[in-house]
C-alpha positions as a printed Julia matrix, in Angstrom:
201×3 Matrix{Float64}:
 -39.8    -7.76  197.37
 -43.29   -7.18  198.76
 -43.21   -3.57  197.61
 -42.21   -4.73  194.11
 -45.12   -7.19  194.0
 -47.49   -4.42  195.04
 -46.25   -2.12  192.25
 -46.69   -4.67  189.45
 -50.49   -5.11  189.85
 -50.82   -1.34  190.04
 -48.92   -0.86  186.77
 -50.91   -3.62  185.11
 -54.11   -1.98  186.29
 -53.04    1.34  184.78
 -52.06   -0.36  181.53
 -55.37   -2.21  181.46
 -57.28    1.04  182.04
 -55.31    2.74  179.25
 -56.01   -0.19  176.98
 -59.74   -0.09  177.72
 -59.8     3.65  177.04
 -57.99    3.23  173.72
 -60.21    0.26  172.89
 -63.29    2.43  173.48
 -61.89    5.25  171.33
 -61.03    2.78  168.61
 -64.57    1.41  168.68
 -65.92    4.92  168.16
 -63.42    5.46  165.35
 -64.59    2.25  163.65
 -68.21    3.41  163.86
 -67.2     6.73  162.37
 -65.31    4.96  159.57
 -68.37    2.83  158.81
 -70.48    5.99  158.48
 -67.82    7.61  156.3
 -67.67    4.47  154.16
 -71.42    4.8   153.49
 -70.99    8.46  152.59
 -68.05    7.61  150.31
 -70.17    5.04  148.47
 -72.81    7.7   147.97
 -70.11   10.09  146.75
 -68.89    7.48  144.26
 -72.43    7.17  142.88
 -72.63   10.94  142.55
 -69.26   10.96  140.81
 -70.53    8.35  138.36
 -73.44   10.62  137.51
 -71.07   13.57  137.11
 -68.82   11.48  134.88
 -71.81   10.63  132.68
 -72.67   14.32  132.49
 -69.11   15.09  131.43
 -69.26   12.35  128.81
 -72.48   13.81  127.39
 -70.93   17.27  127.51
 -67.92   16.01  125.57
 -70.19   14.57  122.88
 -71.99   17.92  122.68
 -68.66   19.74  122.31
 -67.63   17.34  119.55
 -70.94   17.88  117.75
 -70.55   21.65  118.08
 -67.02   21.37  116.75
 -68.19   19.4   113.71
 -70.93   21.96  113.13
 -68.39   24.76  113.44
 -66.14   23.14  110.86
 -69.06   22.7   108.47
 -70.16   26.32  108.87
 -66.66   27.56  108.21
 -66.46   25.52  105.04
 -69.78   26.99  103.86
 -68.69   30.5   104.83
 -65.41   30.11  102.99
 -67.21   28.99   99.86
 -69.7    31.88  100.09
 -66.94   34.43  100.49
 -65.06   33.02   97.54
 -68.17   33.17   95.35
 -68.98   36.72   96.5
 -65.45   37.85   95.63
 -64.81   39.64   98.93
 -61.45   41.13   99.94
 -60.05   38.09  101.75
 -58.19   35.69   99.55
 -58.65   31.97   99.61
 -55.33   31.61  101.41
 -56.38   34.09  104.09
 -59.61   32.24  104.69
 -57.73   28.97  104.79
 -55.39   30.33  107.44
 -58.26   31.7   109.51
 -60.15   28.43  109.36
 -56.97   26.56  110.25
 -56.44   28.87  113.23
 -59.96   28.23  114.51
 -59.51   24.51  114.02
 -56.21   24.61  115.93
 -57.87   26.52  118.75
 -60.74   24.03  118.93
 -58.24   21.15  118.95
 -56.4    22.74  121.86
 -59.61   22.99  123.88
 -60.44   19.4   123.07
 -56.97   18.28  124.17
 -57.33   20.15  127.46
 -60.67   18.49  128.0
 -59.22   15.02  127.36
 -56.22   15.68  129.64
 -58.47   16.87  132.45
 -60.69   13.83  132.06
 -57.65   11.54  132.22
 -56.44   13.18  135.44
 -59.92   13.0   136.91
 -60.23    9.29  136.1
 -56.82    8.6   137.65
 -57.85   10.39  140.84
 -61.14    8.51  140.98
 -59.23    5.24  140.63
 -56.93    6.25  143.47
 -59.97    7.18  145.55
 -61.54    3.75  145.04
 -58.24    2.05  145.9
 -58.0     4.17  149.03
 -61.52    3.17  150.04
 -60.61   -0.5   149.59
 -57.51   -0.02  151.72
 -59.59    1.66  154.4
 -62.0    -1.27  154.49
 -59.04   -3.64  154.86
 -57.69   -1.58  157.76
 -61.1    -1.54  159.45
 -61.24   -5.33  159.11
 -57.76   -5.65  160.6
 -58.73   -3.43  163.51
 -61.81   -5.56  164.16
 -59.69   -8.71  164.04
 -57.19   -7.19  166.45
 -59.96   -6.15  168.84
 -61.28   -9.68  168.83
 -57.84  -11.09  169.57
 -57.29   -8.59  172.37
 -60.61   -9.48  173.9
 -59.63  -13.15  173.95
 -56.29  -12.44  175.61
 -57.42   -9.68  177.96
 -57.94  -12.08  180.88
 -54.27  -13.12  180.8
 -53.16   -9.64  181.9
 -49.83  -10.1   180.14
 -47.86   -6.88  180.23
 -45.92   -7.74  177.06
 -49.03   -8.72  175.11
 -50.89   -5.61  176.2
 -48.04   -3.31  175.23
 -47.59   -5.03  171.86
 -51.32   -4.8   171.16
 -51.42   -1.14  172.14
 -48.5    -0.46  169.82
 -50.24   -2.19  166.92
 -53.42   -0.22  167.61
 -51.49    3.05  167.54
 -49.86    2.06  164.24
 -53.23    1.27  162.71
 -54.69    4.53  163.98
 -51.85    6.45  162.35
 -52.4     4.6   159.09
 -56.13    5.37  159.21
 -55.41    9.06  159.81
 -52.97    9.14  156.89
 -55.5     7.39  154.67
 -58.26    9.81  155.7
 -56.02   12.73  154.78
 -55.13   11.18  151.4
 -58.8    10.46  150.57
 -59.8    14.01  151.43
 -57.02   15.29  149.17
 -58.21   13.07  146.29
 -61.79   14.32  146.73
 -60.68   17.96  146.69
 -58.58   17.41  143.55
 -61.49   15.66  141.79
 -63.83   18.56  142.63
 -61.19   21.0   141.37
 -60.82   19.13  138.06
 -64.58   18.9   137.59
 -64.88   22.63  138.22
 -62.11   23.32  135.66
 -63.86   21.11  133.09
 -67.04   23.13  133.48
 -65.11   26.39  133.15
 -63.32   25.2   130.0
 -66.57   24.06  128.46
 -68.18   27.41  129.28
 -65.23   29.34  127.83
 -65.34   27.2   124.69
 -69.06   27.9   124.23
 -68.52   31.64  124.67
 -65.54   31.81  122.31
């Protein structure tokens, strides 16, 4: 019996040490998350500026498209008056083909913008979820601090389990947010390439 009583304090001491270690690591993780949250807010502001640039670029593409249509109409009329080899039907088909091509580029641009906006929305939602998790971690730390003096083995183990669950959720959320950011950068890069190809064509 005496040996058993000697073992229990030792186990509780080990558990308490493990808890304090995890608590310290979690505190560092929270500080890191706060810094990342600041960077994410800055990234969101940058993304807003990029979105505005894309919007202006879209307007420019639309203006160029209107100008292209007008020039084709004038060219078609000039060719008809000059009596060149191409018939009216041939010119009509060529103009229609160019219009179809321009419409396809415009559709691609709209589709890419829609995907980009959906990803940005998911990114904002993920940031909100992260802030909620950080708040829950802080609340849990406060509760653990209040109950630490009781040295309850069951409470300590339950708290440690909840901390591990939250840490896993934070890691999963970090991975998802990084994936969203990469996909947004990829879409923005594609938009620029499409716009450049459209200008060159």
